[in-house]
C-alpha positions as CSV (number, residue, x, y, z in Angstrom):
1,X,-7.7,50.1,-54.5
2,X,-10.6,47.7,-52.9
3,X,-9.3,44.7,-50.4
4,X,-10.0,41.0,-52.2
5,X,-12.8,39.8,-50.0
6,X,-12.3,35.9,-51.2
7,X,-9.3,33.6,-51.7
8,X,-9.7,33.8,-55.5
9,X,-10.0,37.5,-55.9
10,X,-6.8,37.5,-53.9
11,X,-5.3,35.3,-56.2
12,X,-6.3,37.5,-59.1
13,X,-5.0,40.8,-57.7
14,X,-1.5,39.0,-57.3
15,X,-1.0,39.2,-53.4
16,X,1.8,36.5,-52.6
17,X,2.6,35.4,-49.1
18,X,5.4,35.6,-47.4
19,X,6.6,34.5,-43.6
20,X,6.2,37.4,-41.4
21,X,10.1,37.9,-40.8
22,X,10.7,37.9,-44.4
23,X,7.9,41.1,-44.6
24,X,9.9,42.9,-41.9
25,X,13.2,42.5,-43.4
26,X,11.3,43.8,-47.1
27,X,10.3,46.3,-45.3
28,X,13.2,47.2,-43.5
29,X,15.3,47.3,-46.5
30,X,12.8,49.8,-48.2
31,X,13.3,52.1,-45.4
32,X,17.5,51.7,-44.6
33,X,18.0,52.1,-48.5
34,X,15.1,55.6,-48.4
35,X,17.3,56.9,-45.2
36,X,14.4,56.3,-42.7
37,X,14.8,55.7,-39.3
38,X,13.4,52.5,-38.0
39,X,13.1,53.2,-34.4
40,X,12.2,57.0,-34.1
41,X,12.1,58.2,-30.9
42,X,14.6,56.1,-29.6
43,X,17.5,58.2,-28.0
44,X,21.0,56.9,-27.5
45,X,21.2,54.1,-29.3
46,X,22.2,54.9,-32.6
47,X,26.8,53.0,-32.4
48,X,25.0,50.7,-30.2
49,X,21.8,49.0,-30.2
50,X,19.9,50.0,-33.1
51,X,22.6,48.5,-35.4
52,X,22.7,45.5,-33.8
53,X,19.1,45.3,-33.7
54,X,18.4,45.8,-37.5
55,X,20.5,43.5,-38.4
56,X,18.9,41.0,-36.6
57,X,16.0,41.7,-38.3
58,X,17.6,41.3,-41.7
59,X,19.1,38.0,-40.1
60,X,15.6,36.8,-39.2
61,X,16.5,36.5,-35.8
62,X,14.4,35.9,-33.0
63,X,15.7,38.4,-30.5
64,X,16.1,38.9,-26.7
65,X,17.0,42.1,-24.7
66,X,19.1,41.9,-21.7
67,X,18.8,45.3,-19.3
68,X,17.6,47.2,-16.6
69,X,14.4,48.5,-16.2
70,X,13.6,51.6,-17.9
71,X,16.0,51.3,-21.0
72,X,12.8,51.3,-24.0
73,X,12.9,47.4,-24.6
74,X,9.4,47.4,-25.0
75,X,9.4,50.2,-27.1
76,X,11.3,48.8,-29.5
77,X,9.7,46.1,-29.8
78,X,6.5,47.7,-30.4
79,X,7.7,49.8,-33.2
80,X,9.0,46.6,-35.2
81,X,5.1,46.9,-35.7
82,X,5.9,49.2,-38.0
83,X,7.9,47.0,-40.7
84,X,5.0,45.2,-41.0
85,X,2.4,45.6,-44.7
86,X,-0.2,47.7,-43.0
87,X,-3.2,44.9,-43.9
88,X,-3.1,41.1,-43.9
89,X,-5.7,38.9,-45.3
90,X,-6.4,36.0,-43.2
91,X,-9.4,33.6,-43.6
92,X,-12.7,35.0,-42.1
93,X,-13.1,33.8,-38.7
94,X,-10.2,32.8,-38.3
95,X,-8.5,32.8,-34.6
96,X,-5.2,32.3,-35.3
97,X,-4.9,34.7,-38.6
98,X,-4.9,31.5,-40.7
99,X,-3.1,32.7,-44.2
100,X,-5.4,32.2,-46.9
101,X,-2.7,30.1,-48.7
102,X,-1.9,27.9,-45.9
103,X,-4.0,27.7,-43.3
104,X,-2.9,25.9,-40.0
105,X,-6.2,25.8,-38.0
106,X,-8.7,23.0,-38.6
107,X,-11.5,25.5,-38.6
108,X,-9.7,27.3,-42.1
109,X,-8.8,24.1,-43.7
110,X,-12.5,22.6,-43.6
111,X,-13.7,26.0,-44.4
112,X,-11.3,26.1,-47.8
113,X,-12.0,22.7,-48.9
114,X,-15.6,23.3,-48.7
115,X,-15.4,26.9,-50.3
116,X,-12.4,26.7,-52.4
117,X,-11.6,29.9,-54.5
118,X,-15.0,31.8,-52.8
119,X,-13.9,31.2,-49.0
120,X,-14.6,34.7,-47.4
121,X,-11.7,37.1,-46.3
122,X,-10.9,39.5,-43.5
123,X,-8.1,42.1,-43.5
124,X,-6.2,42.5,-40.3
125,X,-4.4,45.9,-39.3
126,X,-0.7,45.7,-38.8
127,X,-1.4,47.1,-34.7
128,X,-3.6,44.0,-34.4
129,X,-0.6,41.2,-35.2
130,X,1.0,42.2,-32.2
131,X,1.1,39.9,-28.4
132,X,2.5,40.6,-25.6
133,X,2.9,38.6,-22.1
134,X,4.5,39.8,-18.6
135,X,6.4,36.4,-17.3
136,X,4.8,35.5,-14.1
137,X,5.1,32.3,-12.3
138,X,1.5,32.1,-12.4
139,X,1.5,31.8,-16.0
140,X,0.4,28.7,-17.6
141,X,0.4,26.5,-20.5
142,X,-3.4,27.6,-21.2
143,X,-2.3,31.0,-21.4
144,X,0.5,31.0,-23.9
145,X,-0.9,27.9,-26.0
146,X,-4.3,27.2,-25.2
147,X,-7.0,25.0,-23.5
148,X,-9.7,22.9,-24.0
149,X,-12.5,24.9,-24.5
150,X,-15.3,22.7,-21.6
151,X,-18.3,24.8,-23.6
152,X,-17.1,23.4,-27.0
153,X,-17.1,20.1,-25.8
154,X,-20.7,20.5,-23.7
155,X,-22.1,21.4,-27.2
156,X,-21.5,18.0,-28.2
157,X,-17.5,17.8,-29.6
158,X,-15.3,15.3,-28.7
159,X,-12.3,16.0,-26.7
160,X,-10.2,14.7,-29.6
161,X,-11.7,17.2,-31.9
162,X,-9.1,20.0,-32.4
163,X,-12.1,22.9,-32.7
164,X,-12.4,21.9,-29.2
165,X,-9.3,24.0,-28.2
166,X,-9.4,27.6,-26.8
167,X,-6.4,29.1,-28.5
168,X,-3.7,31.3,-26.0
169,X,-1.6,34.1,-26.9
170,X,0.9,32.7,-28.9
171,X,-1.6,30.8,-31.3
172,X,-3.3,34.3,-31.5
173,X,-0.6,36.4,-32.8
174,X,0.3,33.5,-35.6
175,X,1.7,36.0,-39.0
176,X,2.8,38.7,-35.8
177,X,5.3,39.7,-33.5
178,X,4.8,38.2,-29.9
179,X,6.8,39.4,-27.2
180,X,7.2,38.1,-23.8
181,X,8.6,40.5,-21.2
182,X,10.9,39.1,-17.7
183,X,11.2,36.0,-19.7
184,X,13.6,34.6,-16.6
185,X,10.3,34.4,-14.5
186,X,8.7,32.0,-16.7
187,X,8.5,28.8,-15.2
188,X,11.1,26.2,-16.9
189,X,8.1,23.8,-17.8
190,X,5.9,26.4,-19.2
191,X,9.2,27.6,-21.5
192,X,9.5,23.7,-22.2
193,X,5.6,24.2,-23.5
194,X,7.2,27.5,-25.6
195,X,9.5,26.3,-27.1
196,X,7.8,23.5,-28.5
197,X,5.9,25.5,-30.5
198,X,8.3,27.7,-31.5
199,X,10.7,24.8,-32.6
200,X,9.0,21.9,-32.9
201,X,5.6,23.5,-34.5
202,X,3.5,21.1,-32.2
203,X,1.4,21.3,-29.0
204,X,-0.1,18.7,-26.8
205,X,-3.3,20.3,-24.6
206,X,-4.4,17.8,-22.5
207,X,-2.9,15.2,-24.3
208,X,-4.4,16.1,-27.4
209,X,-1.1,16.7,-29.8
210,X,-2.0,18.8,-33.0
211,X,0.5,20.5,-35.2
212,X,0.8,24.2,-35.3
213,X,3.2,25.2,-37.9
214,X,3.2,29.4,-36.7
215,X,4.9,32.0,-38.0
216,X,6.4,34.3,-35.4
217,X,8.9,36.9,-34.7
218,X,9.5,36.5,-31.2
219,X,10.8,38.8,-28.8
220,X,11.4,38.4,-25.1
221,X,13.3,41.1,-22.5
222,X,15.3,40.2,-19.2
223,X,16.9,41.8,-16.3
224,X,20.5,40.9,-16.5
225,X,20.5,40.2,-12.5
226,X,17.3,37.9,-12.5
227,X,18.4,36.6,-15.3
228,X,21.3,35.2,-13.7
229,X,20.1,35.2,-10.0
230,X,16.1,35.3,-9.8
231,X,15.0,32.6,-12.6
232,X,17.0,31.4,-15.8
233,X,16.2,31.2,-19.4
234,X,16.1,27.1,-19.8
235,X,19.1,26.1,-22.3
236,X,17.2,24.7,-25.5
237,X,14.9,28.3,-25.4
238,X,18.0,30.6,-25.1
239,X,19.2,28.5,-28.1
240,X,16.3,29.5,-29.7
241,X,16.8,33.1,-30.1
242,X,19.5,34.4,-33.0
243,X,20.5,37.8,-31.2
244,X,21.0,38.8,-27.8
245,X,20.9,42.2,-27.4
246,X,22.5,44.3,-24.2
247,X,20.6,47.5,-23.9
248,X,21.7,50.7,-21.7
249,X,21.1,54.0,-20.2
250,X,22.0,57.2,-21.8
251,X,25.7,57.8,-21.1
252,X,25.1,61.7,-22.5
253,X,23.5,64.4,-20.5
254,X,22.0,65.7,-23.5
255,X,20.4,62.4,-25.0
256,X,18.7,61.6,-21.7
257,X,17.5,65.5,-21.7
258,X,16.1,64.6,-24.7
259,X,14.5,61.5,-23.4
260,X,13.1,63.6,-20.8
261,X,11.6,66.2,-22.4
262,X,10.1,63.7,-25.0
263,X,8.2,61.7,-22.3
264,X,7.8,64.0,-19.8
265,X,4.0,65.6,-19.4
266,X,3.9,69.3,-18.3
267,X,1.3,70.0,-15.9
268,X,-1.9,71.6,-17.3
269,X,-2.8,75.3,-15.7
270,X,-3.8,78.7,-16.6
271,X,0.6,79.4,-15.7
272,X,3.1,78.8,-18.6
273,X,6.3,76.5,-17.4
274,X,9.7,77.4,-18.9
275,X,12.1,74.9,-18.1
276,X,15.5,76.6,-18.1
277,X,18.2,74.2,-19.8
278,X,20.6,74.7,-16.5
279,X,17.7,73.4,-14.2
280,X,16.9,70.0,-16.7
281,X,20.9,69.7,-16.9
282,X,20.6,69.3,-13.1
283,X,18.0,66.8,-13.4
284,X,20.0,64.4,-15.7
285,X,22.9,64.7,-13.5
286,X,21.1,63.8,-10.7
287,X,20.1,60.3,-12.3
288,X,23.2,59.9,-13.7
289,X,24.9,60.2,-10.2
290,X,22.6,58.3,-8.7
291,X,23.8,55.0,-11.3
292,X,27.4,55.6,-9.3
293,X,26.1,56.1,-5.7
294,X,27.2,53.4,-3.5
295,X,23.6,54.0,-1.4
296,X,22.0,53.3,-4.2
297,X,21.0,49.6,-5.3
298,X,22.5,49.1,-8.3
299,X,20.9,45.5,-9.1
300,X,17.7,47.3,-9.7
301,X,18.7,50.2,-11.6
302,X,18.0,54.0,-12.1
303,X,15.9,54.2,-14.6
304,X,15.4,56.8,-17.1
305,X,11.8,57.1,-15.7
306,X,13.7,58.8,-12.6
307,X,14.5,61.9,-15.1
308,X,11.1,61.6,-16.8
309,X,9.5,61.8,-13.2
310,X,11.5,64.5,-11.4
311,X,11.3,66.7,-14.8
312,X,7.4,66.4,-13.8
313,X,7.6,66.9,-10.7
314,X,9.7,69.9,-10.7
315,X,8.0,71.8,-13.7
316,X,4.6,71.0,-11.0
317,X,6.4,72.3,-8.3
318,X,7.2,75.7,-9.6
319,X,3.5,75.9,-11.1
320,X,2.8,75.4,-7.7
321,X,4.7,78.0,-6.5
322,X,3.6,80.6,-9.1
323,X,0.0,80.2,-8.4
324,X,0.3,80.8,-5.0
325,X,2.1,84.3,-5.8
326,X,0.3,85.6,-8.6
327,X,3.4,85.6,-11.0
328,X,2.8,85.4,-14.7
329,X,5.3,82.4,-15.6
330,X,6.3,79.3,-13.9
331,X,10.3,78.9,-13.8
332,X,11.8,76.5,-11.7
333,X,14.3,77.5,-9.4
334,X,17.0,75.7,-6.9
335,X,14.1,76.2,-4.3
336,X,11.9,73.9,-6.0
337,X,14.1,71.3,-5.8
338,X,13.6,70.1,-2.5
339,X,10.2,68.7,-4.4
340,X,12.2,66.1,-6.0
341,X,12.7,64.0,-2.6
342,X,9.1,61.9,-2.9
343,X,9.7,61.6,-7.0
344,X,13.4,60.3,-6.5
345,X,12.8,57.9,-3.8
346,X,10.1,56.4,-5.6
347,X,12.1,55.0,-8.3
348,X,15.4,54.2,-6.4
349,X,16.1,51.5,-4.0
350,X,18.7,52.7,-0.9
351,X,21.1,50.2,0.1
352,X,19.9,48.4,3.7
353,X,22.7,49.6,5.0
354,X,21.7,53.1,4.5
355,X,18.1,52.4,5.7
356,X,17.0,55.5,7.9
357,X,19.3,57.8,5.8
358,X,17.0,58.3,2.3
359,X,16.8,61.8,2.6
360,X,20.0,63.2,3.3
361,X,21.2,60.6,-0.1
362,X,18.9,62.2,-1.8
363,X,19.9,65.5,-0.3
364,X,23.5,64.8,-0.9
365,X,22.8,64.0,-5.0
366,X,20.5,66.6,-5.1
367,X,23.5,69.3,-4.4
368,X,26.3,67.2,-6.2
369,X,23.8,67.0,-9.2
370,X,23.6,71.5,-8.7
371,X,27.8,71.4,-8.3
372,X,28.4,69.8,-11.4
373,X,25.5,71.4,-13.7
374,X,27.1,74.8,-12.5
375,X,30.6,74.4,-13.0
376,X,29.9,73.5,-16.3
377,X,28.0,76.2,-17.2
378,X,30.0,78.7,-15.7
379,X,33.4,79.7,-16.5
380,X,35.8,80.1,-13.4
381,X,36.7,83.7,-14.1
382,X,33.1,85.1,-13.9
383,X,32.2,82.8,-11.1
384,X,35.6,85.0,-9.9
385,X,33.3,88.2,-10.7
386,X,30.4,87.4,-8.8
387,X,31.9,86.4,-5.5
388,X,34.0,89.6,-5.3
389,X,30.7,91.7,-5.6
390,X,29.9,89.8,-1.8
391,X,33.4,91.2,-0.7
392,X,31.8,94.1,0.9
393,X,29.4,92.7,2.9
394,X,26.7,92.1,0.0
395,X,23.7,89.8,1.5
396,X,21.1,88.1,-0.9
397,X,17.9,86.6,0.3
398,X,17.0,83.4,-1.3
399,X,13.8,81.4,-1.2
400,X,10.0,80.7,-2.5
401,X,8.9,84.4,-0.5
402,X,11.3,86.2,-2.8
403,X,9.5,87.8,-5.7
404,X,10.8,87.3,-9.3
405,X,11.0,91.5,-9.1
406,X,13.5,91.5,-6.7
407,X,15.8,88.5,-8.2
408,X,15.8,91.2,-11.2
409,X,16.9,94.2,-9.4
410,X,19.9,92.2,-8.9
411,X,20.8,92.2,-12.0
412,X,21.3,96.3,-12.2
413,X,22.5,96.3,-8.7
414,X,25.4,93.4,-9.9
415,X,26.8,93.9,-13.0
416,X,28.6,90.3,-12.5
417,X,25.1,88.3,-12.2
418,X,23.8,89.6,-15.9
419,X,28.0,87.8,-17.1
420,X,26.9,84.9,-15.1
421,X,23.6,84.7,-17.0
422,X,25.1,84.7,-19.9
423,X,27.1,82.1,-19.3
424,X,24.0,79.8,-18.5
425,X,22.7,81.5,-22.1
426,X,20.3,84.3,-21.6
427,X,20.3,86.5,-24.3
428,X,18.9,90.4,-23.8
429,X,15.6,89.5,-24.1
430,X,15.5,87.0,-21.2
431,X,16.5,89.6,-18.8
432,X,13.4,91.2,-19.3
433,X,11.6,88.1,-18.3
434,X,12.0,88.7,-14.2
435,X,10.8,84.9,-13.5
436,X,13.9,83.2,-15.9
437,X,16.0,86.2,-14.4
438,X,15.0,85.0,-10.7
439,X,16.1,81.3,-11.6
440,X,19.3,81.9,-13.3
441,X,20.7,84.0,-10.3
442,X,18.9,81.3,-7.7
443,X,21.0,78.3,-9.6
444,X,24.1,81.0,-9.4
445,X,24.3,81.6,-6.0
446,X,23.6,77.8,-5.0
447,X,26.2,76.7,-7.4
448,X,28.9,79.2,-5.5
449,X,28.0,78.2,-2.3
450,X,28.3,74.1,-2.9
451,X,31.6,75.1,-4.8
452,X,32.1,76.6,-1.2
453,X,32.8,80.3,-2.5
454,X,29.8,81.6,-0.7
455,X,28.3,80.9,2.8
456,X,25.1,79.9,3.4
457,X,22.2,80.2,6.2
458,X,18.9,78.3,5.3
459,X,16.2,77.8,7.9
460,X,12.7,77.2,6.8
461,X,12.7,77.1,3.0
462,X,14.6,80.6,2.9
463,X,18.2,81.5,2.6
464,X,20.9,83.9,3.0
465,X,23.9,84.0,0.9
466,X,26.5,86.0,2.0
467,X,30.8,86.2,1.0
468,X,33.1,84.2,3.3
469,X,35.4,86.6,4.5
């Protein structure tokens, strides 16, 4: 159906104006009834954050998210846009998305008074009904609310004329969703101005007071540490939010792995990349151990972005090795894990007392992650079978310079390796892929070493595994 082009046609079509919070509530109710997911792509919040957020939207509340970095706060806010109607009519030429039935700006009011039902309309897509501002100490009232435009004054208008105002981000998001990230960083005097326009529905710009009854769903985010120490949210503004929702990092390995696989961008190359599950789990364990480590600054948090970045880095390291060896497929190995040091150190903050030990701390976390992933994956009896195969003096070389074919040969020589690979989820067809077999065997060897069941001698990227007898 073609969209009405004037207010008269809009009335004939039967369109009804509703506040933005009612619009979101109506669409949310419809999607919940139909069993649709309101926040697709958000993992690990099904029983915690999402029910609270859905309740807040149904209640028509403004929301503040409290949580450390990398906890999908901004992503959830942006997904709320999908609950808006796809198209919204506004008075043509309006800078603040004026409702044809209830305009707020002088420009729209004057136009409707002059044209009546012939007032032209424009249609705004829901993607354009979103405003976002990162709160910084230098953010001004002009940025958020507006400022007198000197060019309009130079054209002959009086300062007292509302038409001289250049509207800021908040008014331009009228009838939409507005988000302020890191709200405690916003100067208190600016928070007061924001409260005034959202609660009292008026604003003063350069001494010129105007009524501005905006229709906005407001979101804000804050780091709990910053909220209490670096800055604060003034009490009247905090009281403006109907819901305060605490976000968190994934507590389940599988959920964080799903997030990493969803967000990671795999390297583009002629070489296919295959990421074994046990190597992915090592990356998740590394992040979760970092969140518990006394050597890592927990106030700054350990984001899920660490897992995503390490996932991409490990894949790239495998591609780099494969390009040098000329093999057909890139399958990450334990010997590729050294490449994670730069991507890990770029995402965590080492405690001041541990300055200079960055590499050692990350290396220990990496080893413990491999050990935990191995212990969880391989049964103790199968581990013992592999260890027994080394009792007669068997020695296995490992490292970048060992070809996948050499690793694959071990499966024929030592049947216990085949049983260990089966514990890792390998099927009979996987044993025909030398690169996949190489990855599994390196993981088993390193896991047994870190479990203190095999000895390991390493130098210059190469390693030798032997029995402890």
